[in-house]
C-alpha positions in Angstrom: -86.2 87.8 -73.1 -89.6 87.3 -74.6 -88.7 89.4 -77.6 -86.6 86.5 -78.9 -89.8 84.3 -79.1 -92.0 87.0 -80.4 -90.8 89.9 -82.6 -87.3 88.4 -83.2 -88.6 84.9 -83.9 -89.3 85.2 -87.6 -85.6 86.2 -88.4 -84.4 83.4 -86.2 -86.6 80.8 -87.9 -86.4 82.0 -91.5 -83.0 83.9 -91.7 -81.0 82.1 -89.0 -80.1 85.6 -87.7 -80.9 88.3 -85.2 -80.4 91.9 -86.3 -79.3 94.9 -84.4 -77.2 98.0 -84.4 -75.9 97.4 -80.9 -72.4 96.5 -82.1 -70.8 94.7 -79.1 -73.0 96.5 -76.5 -74.4 94.3 -73.8 -78.0 94.1 -72.4 -79.1 92.5 -69.1 -82.1 90.8 -70.7 -84.9 90.1 -68.2 -87.7 87.5 -68.2 -91.2 89.0 -68.2 -92.0 86.5 -65.4 -89.4 88.2 -63.2 -91.0 91.6 -63.9 -94.4 90.2 -63.0 -93.0 88.7 -59.8 -91.5 92.0 -58.8 -94.9 93.7 -59.5 -96.7 91.2 -57.3 -94.1 91.7 -54.5 -94.5 95.5 -54.8 -98.2 95.3 -54.6 -98.5 92.7 -51.8 -95.5 93.6 -49.5 -95.9 97.1 -48.0 -92.4 97.1 -46.7 -90.9 97.3 -50.2 -89.6 100.7 -51.1 -91.8 102.3 -53.8 -88.9 104.3 -55.3 -87.3 103.7 -58.6 -86.0 100.1 -59.2 -83.8 99.0 -62.1 -84.7 95.4 -62.9 -82.3 93.3 -64.9 -81.6 89.7 -65.7 -78.6 88.1 -64.0 -76.0 88.8 -66.7 -75.4 91.3 -69.5 -75.1 89.7 -72.9 -74.1 91.1 -76.4 -76.2 90.0 -79.3 -73.2 87.9 -80.4 -73.5 86.1 -77.1 -77.3 85.7 -77.6 -76.8 84.3 -81.1 -74.3 81.8 -79.8 -76.6 80.6 -77.1 -79.6 80.4 -79.4 -77.4 78.4 -81.8 -76.6 75.9 -79.1 -80.2 75.4 -78.1 -81.7 75.1 -81.6 -78.8 73.0 -83.0 -78.0 75.3 -86.0 -75.9 78.4 -86.5 -77.7 81.7 -85.7 -75.7 84.8 -86.4 -75.9 88.4 -85.2 -76.3 90.6 -88.3 -74.7 93.9 -87.3 -76.3 96.9 -89.0 -75.6 100.6 -88.9 -78.2 102.9 -87.4 -79.3 104.1 -90.8 -79.6 100.5 -92.1 -81.7 99.6 -89.1 -83.9 102.6 -89.5 -84.5 101.7 -93.1 -85.3 98.1 -92.1 -87.8 99.4 -89.5 -89.5 101.7 -92.1 -89.5 98.8 -94.6 -91.5 96.6 -92.2 -94.0 99.3 -91.7 -92.9 101.4 -88.7 -93.7 105.1 -89.0 -90.9 107.1 -90.5 -90.7 109.4 -87.5 -90.6 106.5 -85.0 -88.1 104.2 -86.7 -85.0 106.5 -86.1 -85.9 106.8 -82.4 -86.2 103.0 -82.1 -82.9 102.5 -83.9 -81.3 105.1 -81.6 -82.0 102.8 -78.7 -79.6 100.3 -80.3 -77.0 103.1 -80.6 -77.3 103.8 -76.9 -76.8 100.1 -76.2 -73.7 100.1 -78.4 -72.4 103.0 -76.2 -72.9 100.9 -73.0 -76.1 102.4 -71.7 -77.5 99.1 -70.7 -74.4 97.3 -69.6 -75.2 96.7 -66.0 -76.7 94.1 -63.7 -78.7 94.8 -60.5 -79.9 92.5 -57.7 -83.3 94.2 -57.5 -85.3 91.1 -58.6 -83.7 88.9 -55.9 -84.1 91.6 -53.3 -87.8 92.1 -54.1 -88.8 88.5 -54.8 -86.5 86.5 -52.6 -85.2 84.5 -55.5 -82.7 85.2 -58.3 -83.9 86.2 -61.8 -84.2 83.6 -64.5 -81.1 83.1 -66.6 -81.1 83.6 -70.3 -80.0 80.0 -70.7 -83.0 78.7 -68.7 -85.3 80.9 -70.7 -83.9 79.5 -74.0 -84.2 75.9 -72.8 -87.8 76.5 -71.8 -88.6 77.9 -75.3 -86.5 75.4 -77.3 -89.5 74.1 -79.2 -90.6 77.6 -80.2 -87.1 78.6 -81.2 -86.8 75.5 -83.4 -90.1 76.3 -85.1 -91.6 73.0 -84.0 
């Protein structure tokens, strides 16, 4: 979730948009605080299984969903600009990412478009004893930042 108030913030503030090549693919965005809470639990509770855990937020959202929710919180329309993989790669190179890294990063969006991230787990709740933060609560907590105030 923090990506929306860091690397994606300039386009929200200055272009009223978020950009991706994810098409209608959905992502179970997770709050970094939830990741930290799981890490604390894993380090302080020896009964927690040390195997692989897939941590997610409580719902999978498309970037269209995200744009609509940000719009409601900031009080102005934010749109999801849907790019092709090649357009996104060019954008990444244009902002200074290495030419051999940009296609790999854009390819992650292609995987999302294919459904690779469309899942929700209950790992955060199982490991911390509380549900993960919702995307809506995250946006409301960061309203001032998202408005550029």
